[in-house]
C-alpha positions in Angstrom: 0.0 0.0 0.0 1.5 3.3 -1.1 1.6 6.6 0.9 -1.8 8.3 0.4 -0.2 11.7 0.9 2.2 11.0 -1.9 -0.7 9.9 -4.2 -2.5 13.2 -3.4 0.7 15.0 -4.4 0.8 13.1 -7.7 -2.8 13.8 -8.5 -2.5 17.5 -7.6 0.7 17.8 -9.7 -1.2 16.3 -12.6 -3.8 19.0 -12.3 -1.2 21.8 -12.0 0.6 20.5 -15.1 -2.4 21.1 -17.4 -1.5 23.8 -20.0 -3.7 26.6 -18.7 -2.9 25.9 -15.0 0.8 25.7 -15.7 0.8 29.0 -17.6 -1.0 30.8 -14.8 1.3 29.2 -12.2 4.3 30.3 -14.2 3.1 33.9 -14.3 2.6 33.9 -10.6 6.0 32.3 -10.0 7.8 34.9 -12.2 6.2 37.8 -10.3 7.0 36.3 -6.9 10.6 35.5 -7.9 11.1 39.1 -9.0 10.1 40.5 -5.7 12.4 38.0 -3.9 15.5 38.9 -5.9 14.9 42.7 -6.2 15.5 44.7 -3.0 13.8 47.8 -4.5 10.7 45.9 -5.4 10.6 44.2 -2.0 10.9 47.5 -0.2 8.2 49.1 -2.4 5.9 46.1 -1.7 6.3 46.7 2.1 5.4 50.4 1.6 2.3 49.4 -0.4 1.3 46.9 2.2 1.3 49.5 4.9 -0.5 52.0 2.8 -3.3 49.5 1.9 -3.3 48.1 5.5 -2.5 44.6 4.3 -0.8 41.9 6.5 3.0 42.3 6.4 3.5 38.9 4.8 6.3 37.9 2.5 5.5 36.3 -0.8 5.9 32.5 -1.0 8.0 30.8 -3.7 6.9 27.2 -4.5 9.0 24.1 -4.5 8.6 21.7 -7.3 8.6 18.6 -5.1 5.8 19.9 -2.9 2.5 20.8 -4.6 1.2 22.4 -1.4 3.8 25.1 -1.8 2.3 26.0 -5.2 -1.1 26.4 -3.6 0.4 28.5 -0.8 2.1 30.7 -3.3 -1.2 31.4 -5.1 -3.0 32.0 -1.9 -0.4 34.5 -0.7 -0.3 36.2 -4.1 -4.1 36.7 -4.0 -3.9 38.0 -0.5 -1.3 40.6 -1.5 -2.5 41.2 -5.0 -3.5 44.9 -4.4 -0.1 45.7 -3.0 1.7 43.7 -5.8 -0.2 45.6 -8.5 0.5 48.9 -6.8 4.2 48.1 -6.5 4.6 46.9 -10.1 3.0 50.2 -11.3 5.3 52.4 -9.2 7.9 54.3 -11.2 11.0 53.0 -9.4 10.0 49.4 -10.1 8.9 50.0 -13.7 12.3 51.5 -14.5 14.1 48.3 -13.4 11.8 45.7 -14.7 9.4 46.9 -17.4 8.3 43.5 -18.7 6.9 42.3 -15.3 3.1 42.7 -15.4 0.4 41.8 -12.9 -2.3 39.3 -13.7 -5.5 40.2 -15.5 -8.9 40.1 -13.9 -9.6 36.9 -15.7 -6.4 35.3 -14.4 -7.1 36.4 -10.9 -10.6 34.8 -11.1 -9.0 31.6 -12.4 -6.4 31.7 -9.6 -9.2 32.0 -7.0 -11.0 29.1 -8.6 -7.8 27.0 -8.5 -7.4 27.7 -4.8 -11.0 26.8 -4.1 -10.6 23.6 -6.2 -7.4 22.4 -4.7 -8.0 23.4 -1.0 -9.7 20.0 -0.3 -6.6 18.2 -1.5 -4.5 20.2 1.0 -6.9 19.5 3.8 -6.8 15.8 3.0 -3.0 15.9 3.1 -3.0 17.4 6.6 -5.7 15.0 7.8 -3.9 11.9 6.6 -0.5 13.1 8.0 -1.6 13.2 11.6 0.0 10.8 14.1 -2.5 10.8 17.0 -5.0 8.3 15.5 -5.0 5.5 12.9 -4.7 6.7 9.3 -5.5 3.7 7.1 -9.3 3.9 7.8 -9.2 7.5 6.5 -8.0 6.5 3.0 -11.2 5.3 1.5 -13.5 8.1 2.9 -10.9 10.8 1.9 -10.5 9.4 -1.6 -14.3 9.1 -2.3 -14.7 12.7 -0.9 -11.9 14.1 -3.1 -13.4 12.3 -6.2 -16.7 13.9 -5.4 -15.1 17.3 -5.0 -13.4 16.9 -8.4 -16.7 16.2 -10.2 -17.3 18.7 -13.0 -19.7 21.5 -12.4 -21.6 23.4 -15.1 -20.3 26.7 -13.7 -16.7 25.7 -13.9 -14.4 27.5 -16.4 -12.5 25.6 -19.0 -9.3 25.8 -17.0 -11.0 24.4 -13.8 -12.7 21.6 -15.8 -9.3 20.6 -17.3 -7.7 20.7 -13.9 -10.5 18.7 -12.2 -10.5 16.1 -15.0 -6.7 15.5 -14.6 -6.9 15.2 -10.8 -10.0 12.9 -11.0 -8.5 10.6 -13.5 -5.2 10.3 -11.7 -6.8 9.8 -8.2 -9.5 7.3 -9.4 -6.8 4.9 -10.7 -5.3 4.5 -7.3 -6.0 1.7 -4.8 -8.3 -0.3 -7.2 -6.9 -3.6 -6.0 -6.9 -2.6 -2.3 -10.3 -0.9 -2.1 -12.0 -3.9 -0.4 -9.3 -3.9 2.3 -9.5 -0.2 2.7 -13.3 -0.3 3.1 -13.0 -3.1 5.7 -10.5 -0.9 7.6 -13.0 2.0 7.5 -15.8 -0.2 8.7 -13.7 -1.1 11.8 -13.2 2.6 12.6 -16.2 3.7 14.7 -15.9 7.1 13.1 -16.5 5.9 9.5 -18.3 2.6 10.1 -21.5 3.8 8.4 -19.6 4.0 5.1 -21.9 6.6 3.6 -19.8 6.8 0.4 -20.8 3.3 -0.6 -24.1 2.0 -2.0 -26.3 -0.2 0.2 -25.2 -3.3 -1.7 -21.5 -2.4 -1.5 -21.9 -1.6 2.2 -23.5 -5.0 2.9 -20.7 -6.7 1.0 -18.1 -5.0 3.1 -19.7 -6.1 6.4 -20.2 -9.6 4.9 -16.4 -9.7 4.3 -15.9 -8.3 7.8 -18.0 -11.2 9.2 -16.1 -13.8 7.3 -12.7 -12.5 8.4 -13.8 -12.3 12.0 -15.1 -15.9 11.9 -11.8 -17.0 10.2 -9.8 -15.2 13.0 -11.8 -17.0 15.7 -11.3 -20.4 14.0 -7.5 -19.8 13.7 -7.3 -18.8 17.4 -9.3 -21.9 18.4 -6.9 -24.1 16.4 -3.7 -22.6 17.6 -4.6 -22.2 21.3 -4.5 -25.9 22.2 -1.3 -26.5 20.4 0.3 -23.6 22.2 -0.8 -25.0 25.5 0.5 -28.5 24.8 3.9 -27.4 23.5 4.5 -24.7 26.0 7.7 -25.6 28.0 6.6 -23.8 31.1 3.3 -25.7 31.5 5.0 -28.5 33.4 6.6 -26.2 35.9 3.5 -24.2 36.6 1.6 -25.3 39.7 -1.8 -26.9 39.2 -4.5 -24.5 40.5 -6.6 -25.9 43.3 -10.3 -26.4 42.6 -12.6 -24.0 44.6 -14.6 -25.6 47.3 -18.1 -26.5 46.3 -20.7 -24.7 48.3 -23.1 -26.9 50.3 -26.7 -26.8 49.1 -29.6 -26.4 51.4 -31.8 -29.5 50.9 -34.8 -27.6 52.5 -34.4 -24.7 50.2 -34.1 -27.0 47.2 -37.3 -28.9 48.3 -39.3 -25.7 48.5 -38.0 -23.6 45.6 -36.0 -25.9 43.5 -38.6 -26.4 40.8 -39.1 -22.6 40.3 -35.5 -21.4 40.6 -33.4 -24.0 39.0 -30.7 -22.3 37.0 -31.2 -22.6 33.2 -28.8 -24.8 31.4 -26.2 -22.9 29.5 -26.8 -22.7 25.7 -24.7 -24.7 23.4 -21.7 -22.9 22.1 -22.2 -20.9 18.9 -20.1 -21.4 15.8 -17.5 -18.8 14.9 -19.6 -17.7 12.0 -22.7 -17.2 14.2 -20.7 -15.3 16.8 -19.1 -13.1 14.2 -22.4 -12.4 12.5 -23.9 -11.5 15.9 -21.1 -9.1 16.7 -21.3 -7.4 13.4 -25.0 -6.9 13.7 -24.7 -5.3 17.1 -21.7 -3.3 16.0 -23.6 -1.7 13.1 -26.4 -0.6 15.4 -24.0 1.2 17.8 -23.9 5.0 17.1 -20.8 6.3 15.4 -18.4 8.5 17.4 -17.3 12.0 16.5 -14.5 12.5 14.1 -12.4 14.2 16.7 -12.5 11.2 19.0 -9.8 8.5 18.9 -11.0 5.1 17.6 -8.3 3.3 19.6 -9.8 4.6 22.8 -13.2 3.4 21.7 -12.0 -0.1 21.0 -10.2 -0.2 24.3 -13.5 0.4 26.1 -15.6 -2.0 23.9 -13.0 -4.8 23.4 -14.9 -7.2 25.7 -18.2 -6.4 24.0 -16.8 -7.2 20.5 -13.9 -9.6 21.1 -13.7 -10.9 17.5 -14.0 -7.4 15.9 -11.5 -6.0 18.4 -9.0 -8.6 17.2 -9.5 -7.5 13.6 -9.3 -3.8 14.6 -5.8 -4.5 16.0 -4.8 -6.0 12.6 -6.2 -3.2 10.4 -5.9 0.0 12.5 -2.2 -0.5 13.1 -1.4 -0.1 9.3 -0.3 3.5 8.5 -2.0 5.2 5.6 1.0 7.4 4.9 4.8 7.4 5.4 4.8 11.0 6.7 5.3 10.0 10.4 8.3 7.9 9.6 9.7 10.6 7.4 9.3 13.0 10.3 11.4 10.7 12.5 14.2 10.8 9.9 13.9 14.6 9.8 14.1 14.8 13.6 17.1 12.4 13.5 18.8 14.7 11.0 18.2 17.7 13.3 19.7 15.8 16.3 22.7 14.3 14.6 24.3 17.5 13.3 27.9 18.4 12.7 28.1 20.1 16.1 26.8 16.9 17.8 28.6 14.2 15.8 30.0 12.6 19.0 26.5 11.4 20.2 26.4 7.7 20.8 23.6 5.6 19.1 22.0 5.0 22.5 21.8 8.7 23.2 20.3 9.4 19.7 17.6 6.7 20.4 16.8 8.3 23.7 16.6 11.8 22.3 14.4 10.6 19.5 12.1 8.8 21.9 11.9 11.9 24.2 11.1 14.2 21.3 8.3 12.0 20.0 6.8 10.9 23.3 7.6 13.5 26.0 4.7 16.0 26.4 5.2 19.1 28.5 1.9 19.9 30.2 0.6 23.4 29.5 -0.1 25.7 32.5 
């Protein structure tokens, strides 16, 4: 399973490489680069920002390997567009760079539409990159939501239609072989278990597969448990537990009330398939939790109520949906092991990494 954040990056890059979007992006990049390399233009921009009472923000230059930076560049350009236009029209800037022109009204409208179109992609990237909760169950809901966002609208311009088509085609081709497993993972997350992005038939098929896997897991555990008990080397050394003393029964009480209060015989054991089906039926009726809640905490509380599904949740929810957390660890390691700290031992590096990722200072 590939990194979903990387796949969002590829799909967004495909949209930004369409001819019209690439032309507009190149124009914005040229203007922003000019203000970065020209001290006169940068100073004039600051004066216009103060005059127009705009935030004193610097313009952002995008990085080719990060599509989010292109979106940030366009957003910052639109925020500072009045100051940029005023600075480019000032005499001191026009004398130095006469061929730099601001965007037309049509280009500005198109840039605003591009930001509106690609903002869900950025939001999905931030959501899938979090570390506090499982991310694999998020993949299917996010992908279906992004595909819905990229559906063509009659009011879209030709540039936006071309961009949406490129993103939709690129994103829809991902995870075709893994979609069943991704939907099962989403069904095990109490936040997404209603699976509203699927049809009724597809939703029932997902829970049928969930029932089958839960029953198979129960059968596997039942088959391996006796073997583990027989082959365990420590069983012989363990003391045999003493049987609890049997309570004496009152013959008088039995004579009077025995026919009415005799305990019911325990029902015969259910098959793994029946137990799994029963758990899934009850689980589907339980209300979903809020998106801000942690599904691991929910399963910790309800593990005894759904033992089979809890076992499957441990298998699915531990799978990361993105490689961002591991890449952050490497970045942190690079910050720790610097040229000034090259004498750190491997043990100290491990300890510093562990503290940085796990030690939380309480806020006052």
